[in-house]
MDTraj code that builds the backbone (N, CA, C; nanometers):
import mdtraj as md
import numpy as np

residues = "UNK UNK UNK UNK UNK UNK UNK UNK UNK UNK UNK UNK UNK UNK UNK UNK UNK UNK UNK UNK UNK UNK UNK UNK UNK UNK UNK UNK UNK UNK UNK UNK UNK UNK UNK UNK UNK UNK UNK UNK UNK UNK UNK UNK UNK UNK UNK UNK UNK UNK UNK UNK UNK UNK UNK UNK UNK UNK UNK UNK UNK UNK UNK UNK UNK UNK UNK UNK UNK UNK UNK UNK UNK UNK UNK UNK UNK UNK UNK UNK UNK UNK UNK UNK UNK UNK UNK UNK UNK UNK UNK UNK UNK UNK UNK UNK UNK UNK UNK UNK UNK UNK UNK UNK UNK UNK UNK UNK UNK UNK UNK UNK UNK UNK UNK UNK UNK UNK UNK UNK UNK UNK UNK UNK UNK UNK UNK UNK UNK UNK UNK UNK UNK UNK UNK UNK UNK UNK UNK UNK UNK UNK UNK UNK UNK UNK UNK UNK UNK UNK UNK UNK UNK UNK UNK UNK UNK UNK UNK UNK UNK UNK UNK UNK UNK UNK UNK UNK UNK UNK UNK UNK UNK UNK".split()
xyz = np.array([
    [14.4973, 11.1098, 8.8315],
    [14.4471, 11.1486, 8.9468],
    [14.5136, 11.2139, 9.0761],
    [14.4431, 11.3628, 9.1111],
    [14.4720, 11.4332, 9.1941],
    [14.5416, 11.3227, 9.3257],
    [14.5905, 11.4087, 9.4591],
    [14.5939, 11.2970, 9.5460],
    [14.4610, 11.3682, 9.6236],
    [14.4384, 11.4541, 9.6380],
    [14.3086, 11.5144, 9.6819],
    [14.1991, 11.4307, 9.6308],
    [14.2194, 11.3591, 9.5081],
    [14.0910, 11.2296, 9.4819],
    [14.1514, 11.1424, 9.4423],
    [14.1603, 11.0168, 9.5396],
    [14.2196, 10.8985, 9.5634],
    [14.0990, 10.8084, 9.5396],
    [14.1539, 10.7259, 9.4539],
    [14.0330, 10.6666, 9.5106],
    [14.0458, 10.5203, 9.5483],
    [13.9142, 10.4782, 9.6598],
    [13.9156, 10.4707, 9.7749],
    [13.8070, 10.3118, 9.7871],
    [13.7934, 10.2370, 9.9135],
    [13.7127, 10.1400, 9.9084],
    [13.5433, 10.1854, 9.8624],
    [13.5395, 10.2763, 9.8608],
    [13.4085, 10.3256, 9.8481],
    [13.3368, 10.3783, 9.7076],
    [13.4825, 10.4145, 9.5978],
    [13.5030, 10.3757, 9.4921],
    [13.4661, 10.2894, 9.3969],
    [13.5425, 10.1597, 9.4496],
    [13.5670, 10.0286, 9.4675],
    [13.4115, 9.9452, 9.4747],
    [13.3620, 9.9614, 9.5955],
    [13.2217, 9.9758, 9.5963],
    [13.1279, 10.0149, 9.4904],
    [13.1262, 10.1317, 9.4708],
    [13.0277, 10.1960, 9.3755],
    [13.0952, 10.1515, 9.2369],
    [13.2179, 10.1283, 9.1600],
    [13.2137, 10.1049, 9.0572],
    [13.1404, 9.8747, 9.0234],
    [13.1500, 9.8273, 9.1456],
    [13.1057, 9.6661, 9.1677],
    [12.9516, 9.6990, 9.1443],
    [12.9335, 9.8106, 9.1597],
    [12.7489, 9.8240, 9.1433],
    [12.7048, 9.8968, 8.9996],
    [12.7713, 9.9687, 8.9294],
    [12.7957, 10.0234, 8.8419],
    [12.6544, 10.0302, 8.7314],
    [12.6944, 9.8939, 8.7123],
    [12.5801, 9.8059, 8.5858],
    [12.4361, 9.8655, 8.6503],
    [12.4157, 9.9045, 8.8010],
    [12.2779, 9.8639, 8.8336],
    [12.2339, 10.0138, 8.8024],
    [12.2771, 10.1105, 8.8554],
    [12.3211, 10.2667, 8.8308],
    [12.2132, 10.3043, 8.6700],
    [12.1111, 10.3912, 8.6593],
    [12.0686, 10.3578, 8.5487],
    [12.0453, 10.5316, 8.5715],
    [12.1116, 10.6000, 8.6007],
    [12.0769, 10.7526, 8.6117],
    [12.1882, 10.8417, 8.5671],
    [12.1603, 10.9218, 8.4704],
    [12.2414, 10.9712, 8.3402],
    [12.3543, 11.0456, 8.4579],
    [12.3010, 11.1256, 8.5638],
    [12.3622, 11.2808, 8.6202],
    [12.4391, 11.1683, 8.7647],
    [12.4689, 11.0247, 8.8109],
    [12.5694, 11.0225, 8.8622],
    [12.4850, 11.0421, 9.0414],
    [12.3430, 11.0384, 9.0376],
    [12.2919, 11.0402, 9.1437],
    [12.3544, 10.9420, 9.2406],
    [12.2507, 10.8592, 9.1687],
    [12.2965, 10.7107, 9.2564],
    [12.4267, 10.6641, 9.2955],
    [12.5429, 10.7228, 9.2134],
    [12.6594, 10.6531, 9.2475],
    [12.7060, 10.7515, 9.3899],
    [12.7059, 10.8607, 9.3743],
    [12.7252, 10.9643, 9.4608],
    [12.6073, 10.8964, 9.5826],
    [12.4957, 10.8747, 9.5644],
    [12.4342, 10.8359, 9.6976],
    [12.4788, 10.7079, 9.7860],
    [12.5383, 10.6067, 9.6613],
    [12.5897, 10.4849, 9.7548],
    [12.7138, 10.4864, 9.7886],
    [12.7768, 10.6253, 9.7237],
    [12.9339, 10.6048, 9.8006],
    [12.9089, 10.6885, 9.9013],
    [12.7993, 10.7911, 9.9063],
    [12.7917, 10.8162, 10.0477],
    [12.7456, 10.7067, 10.1578],
    [12.6241, 10.6814, 10.1632],
    [12.5818, 10.5984, 10.2254],
    [12.7259, 10.4678, 10.3041],
    [12.8119, 10.3967, 10.1910],
    [12.9166, 10.2998, 10.2021],
    [13.0254, 10.3720, 10.3016],
    [13.0452, 10.4866, 10.2741],
    [13.1456, 10.5677, 10.3248],
    [13.0829, 10.6022, 10.4660],
    [13.0078, 10.6660, 10.5230],
    [12.8838, 10.6798, 10.6490],
    [12.8808, 10.5860, 10.7126],
    [12.8531, 10.4734, 10.6230],
    [12.8541, 10.3182, 10.7262],
    [12.9565, 10.2614, 10.7699],
    [13.0292, 10.2892, 10.6901],
    [13.2241, 10.2505, 10.7327],
    [13.2592, 10.3470, 10.8576],
    [13.2379, 10.4684, 10.8364],
    [13.2622, 10.5183, 10.9831],
    [13.2069, 10.4948, 11.1133],
    [13.0742, 10.4548, 11.0707],
    [13.0418, 10.4067, 11.1950],
    [13.0932, 10.2897, 11.2846],
    [13.0994, 10.1927, 11.1426],
    [13.1159, 10.0921, 11.2364],
    [13.2963, 10.1044, 11.2850],
    [13.3860, 10.1852, 11.2632],
    [13.4621, 10.1929, 11.2935],
    [13.5004, 10.2683, 11.4191],
    [13.3931, 10.3458, 11.4492],
    [13.3851, 10.4431, 11.5661],
    [13.3209, 10.3131, 11.6824],
    [13.2239, 10.2581, 11.6570],
    [13.1744, 10.1496, 11.6661],
    [13.2925, 10.0352, 11.7492],
    [13.3702, 9.9998, 11.6427],
    [13.4740, 9.9016, 11.6870],
    [13.5885, 9.9604, 11.7433],
    [13.6483, 10.0155, 11.7403],
    [13.7196, 10.1216, 11.7972],
    [13.6979, 10.1504, 11.9793],
    [13.5523, 10.1734, 12.0113],
    [13.4742, 10.1646, 12.1285],
    [13.5261, 9.9994, 12.2022],
    [13.4073, 9.9132, 12.0976],
    [13.4388, 9.7884, 12.1367],
    [13.5914, 9.7074, 12.2152],
    [13.6794, 9.7908, 12.0985],
    [13.8441, 9.7948, 12.1431],
    [13.8427, 9.8256, 12.2743],
    [13.8047, 9.9824, 12.3120],
    [13.8427, 10.0419, 12.4740],
    [13.8122, 9.9539, 12.5893],
    [13.6729, 9.8829, 12.5658],
    [13.5665, 9.8816, 12.6730],
    [13.6192, 9.6866, 12.6832],
    [13.7126, 9.6198, 12.5971],
    [13.7323, 9.4604, 12.5962],
    [13.7635, 9.3806, 12.7253],
    [13.8599, 9.4565, 12.7986],
    [13.8782, 9.4170, 12.9223],
    [13.8320, 9.4990, 13.0249],
    [13.7440, 9.5907, 13.0145],
    [13.6671, 9.6978, 13.1161],
    [13.5281, 9.5486, 13.1645],
    [13.5062, 9.6299, 13.2946],
    [13.3553, 9.5522, 13.3630],
    [13.2577, 9.5804, 13.3159],
    [13.2145, 9.7297, 13.2227],
    [13.1637, 9.7294, 13.1228],
    [13.1659, 9.6242, 13.0075],
    [13.0493, 9.5702, 12.9448],
    [13.0797, 9.5543, 12.7671],
    [13.0272, 9.6815, 12.7077],
    [13.0084, 9.6932, 12.5913],
    [12.9851, 9.7622, 12.4968],
    [12.8352, 9.8203, 12.5060],
    [12.7699, 9.6946, 12.4814],
    [12.6201, 9.7262, 12.5408],
    [12.5690, 9.8093, 12.6530],
    [12.6691, 9.7968, 12.7809],
    [12.6351, 9.8638, 12.8717],
    [12.6854, 9.9799, 12.8721],
    [12.8124, 9.9829, 12.8241],
    [12.8758, 10.1467, 12.8274],
    [12.7779, 10.2755, 12.7282],
    [12.6886, 10.1297, 12.6325],
    [12.6435, 10.1885, 12.5192],
    [12.5262, 10.2797, 12.6021],
    [12.4798, 10.2356, 12.6923],
    [12.3603, 10.2611, 12.7684],
    [12.3937, 10.3690, 12.8924],
    [12.4872, 10.3374, 12.9465],
    [12.5647, 10.4420, 13.0158],
    [12.5721, 10.5959, 12.9367],
    [12.6415, 10.5211, 12.8342],
    [12.6284, 10.6677, 12.7090],
    [12.4969, 10.7407, 12.6971],
    [12.4212, 10.6658, 12.6524],
    [12.2728, 10.7562, 12.6343],
    [12.2109, 10.7973, 12.7833],
    [12.2484, 10.7752, 12.8743],
    [12.1892, 10.8037, 12.9847],
    [12.2583, 10.9258, 13.0166],
    [12.4289, 10.9171, 13.0099],
    [12.4542, 11.0380, 13.0918],
    [12.5162, 11.1361, 12.9874],
    [12.4851, 11.0926, 12.8256],
    [12.5662, 11.2039, 12.7650],
    [12.4399, 11.2447, 12.6734],
    [12.3531, 11.2589, 12.7281],
    [12.2059, 11.3343, 12.6650],
    [12.2086, 11.4463, 12.7104],
    [12.0809, 11.5246, 12.6480],
    [12.0473, 11.6878, 12.6694],
    [12.0279, 11.6848, 12.7560],
    [12.0057, 11.5689, 12.8670],
    [11.9065, 11.5929, 13.0219],
    [12.0712, 11.5728, 13.1490],
    [12.1417, 11.4658, 13.0902],
    [12.2969, 11.4874, 13.1540],
    [12.2853, 11.4406, 13.2623],
    [12.2402, 11.3043, 13.2901],
    [12.2590, 11.2258, 13.3942],
    [12.1413, 11.2747, 13.5129],
    [12.0343, 11.3159, 13.4163],
    [11.9100, 11.2575, 13.4777],
    [11.8439, 11.1929, 13.4643],
    [11.7073, 11.1449, 13.5703],
    [11.7042, 10.9956, 13.5774],
    [11.6146, 10.9769, 13.4542],
    [11.5932, 10.8758, 13.3032],
    [11.5088, 10.8586, 13.2409],
    [11.4419, 10.6984, 13.2559],
    [11.3666, 10.6985, 13.1858],
    [11.2704, 10.5848, 13.1653],
    [11.2934, 10.4820, 13.0902],
    [11.3168, 10.3419, 13.1147],
    [11.3786, 10.2310, 13.0061],
    [11.3147, 10.2526, 12.8313],
    [11.2103, 10.3477, 12.8310],
    [11.1517, 10.3089, 12.7281],
    [11.2137, 10.4443, 12.6544],
    [11.2683, 10.5745, 12.7094],
    [11.3670, 10.6972, 12.6518],
    [11.4789, 10.5820, 12.6219],
    [11.5163, 10.5354, 12.7018],
    [11.6595, 10.5277, 12.7259],
    [11.6564, 10.4126, 12.5386],
    [11.5728, 10.3115, 12.5346],
    [11.6094, 10.2004, 12.4686],
    [11.5573, 10.3405, 12.3040],
    [11.4734, 10.3964, 12.3337],
    [11.4972, 10.5045, 12.1922],
    [11.6029, 10.5226, 12.1304],
    [11.6731, 10.6046, 12.2542],
    [11.8369, 10.7011, 12.2423],
    [11.9182, 10.6072, 12.2136],
    [11.8833, 10.4747, 12.1945],
    [11.9759, 10.3570, 12.2137],
    [11.9665, 10.2663, 12.0882],
    [11.8429, 10.3271, 12.0215],
    [11.8078, 10.2162, 11.9200],
    [11.7710, 10.0630, 11.9297],
    [11.7697, 10.0383, 12.0304],
    [11.7212, 9.8935, 12.0805],
    [11.5462, 9.8698, 12.1466],
    [11.5101, 9.7462, 12.1252],
    [11.4041, 9.7365, 12.1866],
    [11.4070, 9.7628, 12.3773],
    [11.2814, 9.7897, 12.3485],
    [11.2209, 9.8093, 12.5132],
    [11.2786, 9.6619, 12.6124],
    [11.2400, 9.5724, 12.5480],
    [11.3377, 9.3928, 12.6332],
    [11.4971, 9.4302, 12.5975],
    [11.5246, 9.4788, 12.4962],
    [11.6688, 9.4675, 12.4774],
    [11.7409, 9.5425, 12.6165],
    [11.6060, 9.6685, 12.6211],
    [11.7189, 9.7717, 12.7451],
    [11.6851, 9.7544, 12.8520],
    [11.5699, 9.6775, 12.8668],
    [11.5187, 9.5295, 13.0462],
    [11.6923, 9.5115, 13.0779],
    [11.7119, 9.4403, 13.0205],
    [11.8074, 9.3166, 12.9819],
    [11.9547, 9.3997, 13.0221],
    [11.9763, 9.4901, 12.9551],
    [12.0919, 9.5577, 13.0017],
    [12.1131, 9.6765, 13.1078],
    [11.9606, 9.7346, 13.1945],
    [11.9555, 9.8005, 13.2734],
    [11.9859, 9.6985, 13.4199],
    [11.9177, 9.6070, 13.3749],
    [11.9729, 9.4795, 13.4828],
    [12.0882, 9.4698, 13.5238],
    [12.1803, 9.4622, 13.3646],
    [12.3062, 9.4292, 13.4063],
    [12.3570, 9.5001, 13.5062],
    [12.3108, 9.6135, 13.4671],
    [12.3986, 9.7556, 13.5139],
    [12.3371, 9.7727, 13.6623],
    [12.2276, 9.7392, 13.6530],
    [12.1831, 9.7593, 13.8162],
    [12.2585, 9.6345, 13.9283],
    [12.2803, 9.5060, 13.8353],
    [12.3490, 9.4072, 13.9209],
    [12.5134, 9.4635, 13.9368],
    [12.5595, 9.5559, 13.8445],
    [12.6828, 9.6231, 13.8832],
    [12.6907, 9.6818, 13.9249],
    [12.5663, 9.7732, 14.0114],
    [12.6016, 9.8837, 14.0787],
    [12.6191, 9.9837, 14.0093],
    [12.5904, 9.9914, 13.8649],
    [12.6182, 10.1277, 13.7927],
    [12.4872, 10.2314, 13.7675],
    [12.3597, 10.1356, 13.7931],
    [12.2616, 10.1977, 13.7927],
    [12.1550, 10.1645, 13.8377],
    [12.1106, 10.2515, 13.9137],
    [11.9081, 10.2118, 13.9962],
    [11.8425, 10.2474, 13.9624],
    [11.7115, 10.1812, 13.9813],
    [11.5713, 10.1602, 13.9129],
    [11.4796, 10.2195, 14.0561],
    [11.4203, 10.2432, 14.0394],
    [11.2852, 10.3391, 14.1152],
    [11.2022, 10.3736, 14.0567],
    [11.0769, 10.4001, 14.1045],
    [10.9598, 10.4250, 14.1010],
    [10.9702, 10.5920, 14.0245],
    [10.8797, 10.6097, 13.9572],
    [10.8773, 10.7844, 13.8965],
    [10.8052, 10.8021, 14.0361],
    [10.8341, 10.9227, 14.1025],
    [10.7708, 10.9895, 14.1922],
    [10.6238, 11.0240, 14.1387],
    [10.6019, 11.0635, 14.0346],
    [10.5225, 11.1746, 13.9194],
    [10.4274, 11.0530, 13.8626],
    [10.4647, 10.9301, 13.8509],
    [10.3936, 10.8285, 13.7525],
    [10.4074, 10.7023, 13.8252],
    [10.3577, 10.6277, 13.9572],
    [10.3950, 10.5394, 13.9771],
    [10.3919, 10.3588, 13.8969],
    [10.3513, 10.4166, 13.7573],
    [10.3266, 10.3071, 13.6753],
    [10.4720, 10.3124, 13.6280],
    [10.5522, 10.3962, 13.5957],
    [10.7236, 10.3951, 13.5392],
    [10.8077, 10.4128, 13.6586],
    [10.8916, 10.3771, 13.5551],
    [11.0125, 10.3198, 13.6298],
    [11.1351, 10.4152, 13.5849],
    [11.2107, 10.5159, 13.6979],
    [11.2880, 10.5964, 13.6143],
    [11.4455, 10.5248, 13.6838],
    [11.5794, 10.5495, 13.5620],
    [11.6654, 10.4730, 13.5697],
    [11.7853, 10.6044, 13.5933],
    [11.8808, 10.5446, 13.6859],
    [11.9641, 10.7045, 13.6849],
    [12.1063, 10.6268, 13.7507],
    [12.2285, 10.6725, 13.7025],
    [12.3576, 10.6452, 13.7101],
    [12.3833, 10.6576, 13.8420],
    [12.4716, 10.5371, 13.8976],
    [12.5430, 10.5754, 14.0274],
    [12.6875, 10.6480, 14.0263],
    [12.7398, 10.6539, 14.1252],
    [12.8460, 10.7510, 14.1411],
    [12.9596, 10.6824, 14.0521],
    [12.9832, 10.5204, 14.0473],
    [13.0157, 10.4138, 14.0232],
    [13.0338, 10.4100, 13.8779],
    [12.8750, 10.4099, 13.8291],
    [12.8518, 10.4386, 13.6932],
    [12.8777, 10.5592, 13.5890],
    [12.8825, 10.6686, 13.6816],
    [12.9661, 10.7981, 13.5864],
    [13.0628, 10.7360, 13.6044],
    [13.1653, 10.6616, 13.7179],
    [13.3234, 10.6663, 13.6973],
    [13.3735, 10.5834, 13.5787],
    [13.2880, 10.4679, 13.5600],
    [13.3109, 10.3763, 13.4803],
    [13.2745, 10.4104, 13.3301],
    [13.1533, 10.4796, 13.3267],
    [13.1334, 10.6216, 13.1797],
    [13.2267, 10.6723, 13.1810],
    [13.2832, 10.7470, 13.2247],
    [13.4014, 10.8812, 13.2249],
    [13.5316, 10.8412, 13.1695],
    [13.5276, 10.6826, 13.2347],
    [13.6972, 10.6291, 13.2395],
    [13.7068, 10.6361, 13.1143],
    [13.6064, 10.5970, 13.0311],
    [13.5797, 10.5626, 12.8519],
    [13.5911, 10.6364, 12.7682],
    [13.4497, 10.7399, 12.7935],
    [13.4877, 10.8212, 12.6817],
    [13.5674, 10.9257, 12.6515],
    [13.6058, 10.9576, 12.7026],
    [13.6956, 11.0420, 12.6643],
    [13.8081, 10.9867, 12.5759],
    [13.8632, 10.8691, 12.5487],
    [13.9406, 10.8149, 12.5121],
    [13.8620, 10.7693, 12.3642],
    [13.7227, 10.6990, 12.4068],
    [13.6429, 10.6990, 12.2692],
    [13.6381, 10.8005, 12.1455],
    [13.6030, 10.9199, 12.2397],
    [13.6531, 11.0605, 12.1781],
    [13.7635, 11.0812, 12.1099],
    [13.8857, 11.0591, 12.1752],
    [13.9919, 11.0972, 12.0677],
    [13.9996, 11.0083, 11.9425],
    [13.9535, 10.8284, 11.9975],
    [13.9824, 10.7795, 11.8613],
    [13.8758, 10.8225, 11.8026],
    [13.7187, 10.8554, 11.8150],
    [13.6573, 10.9152, 11.7146],
    [13.7454, 11.0481, 11.6231],
    [13.8135, 11.1199, 11.6772],
    [13.8773, 11.2522, 11.6426],
    [13.9921, 11.1855, 11.5345],
    [14.0572, 11.0991, 11.5773],
    [14.1220, 11.0217, 11.4568],
    [14.0435, 11.0214, 11.3365],
    [13.9385, 10.9793, 11.3287],
    [13.8114, 10.9030, 11.1953],
    [13.8829, 11.0551, 11.1110],
    [13.8142, 11.1600, 11.1908],
    [13.7949, 11.2579, 11.0901],
    [13.9192, 11.3750, 11.0907],
    [14.0366, 11.2992, 11.1304],
    [14.1520, 11.4140, 11.1016],
    [14.2276, 11.4004, 10.9402],
    [14.1926, 11.3838, 10.8434],
    [14.1630, 11.4386, 10.7054],
    [14.1371, 11.5733, 10.7086],
    [14.0147, 11.5615, 10.7617],
    [13.9492, 11.7242, 10.7143],
    [13.9892, 11.8241, 10.8592],
    [13.9877, 11.9547, 10.7763],
    [13.9828, 12.1185, 10.8570],
    [13.8703, 12.0741, 10.9486],
    [13.8838, 12.1877, 11.0066],
    [13.7345, 12.2026, 11.0577],
    [13.6290, 12.3317, 11.0357],
    [13.6602, 12.3336, 10.9233],
    [13.5676, 12.4308, 10.8500],
    [13.5436, 12.3065, 10.7238],
    [13.5971, 12.1925, 10.6621],
    [13.5398, 12.0962, 10.6515],
    [13.4401, 12.0408, 10.6965],
    [13.5157, 12.0022, 10.8484],
    [13.3860, 11.9158, 10.8863],
    [13.2622, 11.9752, 10.9277],
    [13.2880, 12.1439, 10.9627],
    [13.1577, 12.2088, 10.9913],
    [13.0550, 12.1782, 10.8848],
    [13.1142, 12.1872, 10.7110],
    [13.0418, 12.1802, 10.6387],
    [12.9865, 12.0375, 10.6080],
    [13.0851, 11.9600, 10.6714],
    [13.0327, 11.8204, 10.6186],
    [12.8919, 11.7663, 10.7134],
    [12.8847, 11.8627, 10.8259],
    [12.7470, 11.8528, 10.8902],
    [12.6472, 11.9092, 10.8362],
    [12.6659, 12.0287, 10.8091],
    [12.5875, 12.1247, 10.7282],
    [12.5010, 11.9890, 10.6409],
    [12.5921, 11.9368, 10.5092],
    [12.5109, 11.8817, 10.4358],
    [12.4462, 11.7205, 10.4955],
    [12.4989, 11.6739, 10.6222],
    [12.4672, 11.5770, 10.6867],
    [12.3011, 11.6359, 10.6957],
    [12.2916, 11.7549, 10.7797],
    [12.1905, 11.8070, 10.8463],
    [12.0722, 11.8361, 10.7293],
    [12.1338, 11.8800, 10.6039],
    [12.0502, 11.9010, 10.5050],
    [11.9727, 11.7641, 10.4640],
    [12.0228, 11.6825, 10.4282],
    [12.0058, 11.5701, 10.3734],
    [11.8518, 11.4574, 10.4539],
    [11.9287, 11.5072, 10.5825],
    [11.8212, 11.4768, 10.7237],
    [11.6905, 11.5592, 10.7337],
    [11.7402, 11.7019, 10.6925],
    [11.5553, 11.7351, 10.6749],
    [11.5002, 11.7076, 10.5822],
    [11.5314, 11.6357, 10.5042],
    [11.4700, 11.6220, 10.3807],
    [11.3898, 11.4870, 10.4015],
    [11.4366, 11.4423, 10.4656],
    [11.3402, 11.2828, 10.5730],
    [11.2373, 11.3006, 10.5728],
    [11.0694, 11.3023, 10.5402],
    [10.9940, 11.3316, 10.6257],
    [11.0037, 11.2074, 10.7611],
    [11.0518, 11.0717, 10.7507],
    [11.0109, 11.0024, 10.8774],
    [11.1710, 10.9737, 10.8963],
    [11.2558, 11.0048, 11.0422],
    [11.3487, 10.8890, 11.0740],
    [11.3233, 10.8882, 11.1751],
    [11.3226, 10.7162, 11.1426],
    [11.3284, 10.6379, 11.2534],
    [11.4224, 10.5547, 11.2598],
    [11.4711, 10.5186, 11.3926],
    [11.6192, 10.3890, 11.4067],
    [11.6111, 10.2618, 11.4115],
])
top = md.Topology()
chain = top.add_chain()
for i, resn in enumerate(residues, 1):
    res = top.add_residue(resn, chain, resSeq=i)
    for name in ("N", "CA", "C"):
        top.add_atom(name, md.element.get_by_symbol(name[0]), res)
traj = md.Trajectory(xyz[None], top)
């Protein structure tokens, strides 16, 4: 086996499940291998973030809330709790709890939407922006390490393939 085709945890996982695969072309094996590897990448990224904030004023969940508020296309524009919950992949009740804690810490403010009095807008404070900024760059550096084995060309190709896979999914829900 060449150095570029070393066996890893994904191969070992697929081997354990091999008796259940009935396809002749290997598609099931490759799907399972891709899912196992993608899942581990996401968990490693999340673990690195948890390590970065373990002694921080922000909890992991609070940082992630600021991240979806400040790191979105809207970049720091106010958002509703429902929008934040959707972006973060949490329930509205869970997001309300996160926002409550961030308000208490002075990281975000909550105000009535001037265009819809039934709606609330959440906005980061200067302190919230600084807390997010203090961590986000270190987290980005930690994420870069996860892909250091790939060239930019390979990473671009990986993104193109993942995008293609998602395009064929009719209903993408979080």
